[in-house]
C-alpha positions, 0 to 999 in steps of 0.5 A: 500500500502506498503512502499519501506522499507516494500517491501524491508523487505518482499523481504529480509525476504523471502530470509532469509537475513534480515540484508543484507546491499544491503537493502539500494540499493533495497529500493532506487530502489523501491522508484524510480520505484514507482515514475516513475510509478506514473508519467506515470499514471499521464501522461496517465490520462492527455493525455487520459482525453481529450476524456472525457472533453469538453470546455464550455465557456472557462471552461473544463467540464467532459461530460462522467463521466462513460467513465472517470471512466472506463478509470481510472480503466483500 
């Protein structure tokens, strides 16, 4: 996985504008996008994981491992 700095460099290199001062803004934007996507994935997993777990004597156990793996791989 590339870092926001590497992605910014790739974008500016493809535009043949490597020294553009807007790189700072692009990199910051990409960092925020990644952060928001990670948060969305976490929330989706936490909301969806209830379908694959069961409470057994006060402890949560995964009872459908294959279903959970399929859900994560969507």
